[in-house]
N, C-alpha and C positions, 0 to 999 in steps of 0.2 A: 476516536478515529482509528479505523483499521490501519494497521501498518502494511508496508509492502510485503507481499508474499512471493515466494519463488515456487515454480513448478516446472517440470520437464514434460513436454508433449512429445509423444512418440506414436507411430502408426500402430494399427491393430496387430499387424504382423510382428512388429518389433515387440509389442507387449507379450504376444504369444511365445516368441522366442526367449524373451527374458524370463517369463514364468517357467518355461521348460528348463532353462539353464540353471535356475536357482531352486527349482521345485518349490515355488512359493505360491501363496494364495493371491487372489485378486486384491484383498485388503492389504497384504504385505507389499505388493507392488504399488498400490495407490499411496500408502504411507511413505514409501521411499521416493516416489516421483513428486510428491507434494511437500517433501521435506518435513513431514509430520514427525518423523523420528530420525535419529542420527546414529544408528547402529552400524557395525562393520558391514553387515549384509546390505543395509540400505545404501551405504556409500558405494558398495560394489555394484548394486543394481543401477544407481545413477550413472556410474562410470560406463557401464555397458550400454545404458540407454543413450548416452551422448555418442558413444562409438557407433551406434546403430542409426545415427542421424537425428537424435533427439534435439529438440529446441528448448533452451532454457528461457522461460518467461518470467518477467517480474510483473506481478499484478498489484495495482494500487488503486485506491478509490479515485473515481473520476470527479474531479472538482476543477473549476475554472479559476485561474488567477490572471488578473490584468494589471499591468504596470503602465502608468501614463507618463507623459513628458514632464509633469509637474512634481514627480517624485511620490506619487500616491500608488499604493498597491491595494487592490481589492480582490478578495477571494470569495467566490460564491459557492454555497453548499446546496445540495439537493433538497434540504429541508427549508430553504428560503433564507437561512442565516447568511450573514456576510461579515467578513473581517475587512476593515479598512485601516491601513497603516500608512503613516506619513514617514517616508524614509529620511526626511530632513530632520524632523524633531524626534523620531523614534516612538511617537505615540501610536498605539494600536487600540482599536475599539471593535467590539463584537456587537452586531446589530441582529435582533431576531427578525422573523419574517414580517413583522409589523413595523419595522424600522426603529424599534426601541433599543437604546443602548443598554446592553446587558452587562458589559464588562469593559473597563478601560485600563490600559497599562501605559505608563509614561516610561520612556527609555527602554522599550521592549527588546529583550534579547532573543536569540534564536530559540533557546530552550523555552522561554515564555511564549513565543509565537506558536510553538508546537502545542503547548498547553492550551492556548487560545483556540487552536484548530480543533482539538479534542472537545473543548467546551462548546464551540459553535456547532460542531457536527452532532452533538447530543441534544441540542435544543429541539423543542417540539413546537 
């Protein structure tokens, strides 16, 4: 599963001004604004971008998670997979798009749930 990514959105005019201020290429600007690297120059570019009205975005995979009144959590993935977790017992199961149980964990921890999400997202 892809992790949350950060990026700063700025106007075309702000991009132009930032490039001129730092005498940098489009690629250097892109790397700074997408947090691709963490050099002193990139940090300075990000600081100026925010000062020029930049908006920090957190981008994450779009998945739907539903919690019901009986303590069941279901997370649906774009590939048809689903995680179903019983919050009372701690049992979590991954189902593929055909409804077949592919993995079960009793007493599932948050770390294990993250691993299940990665597994479910990679099913075909």
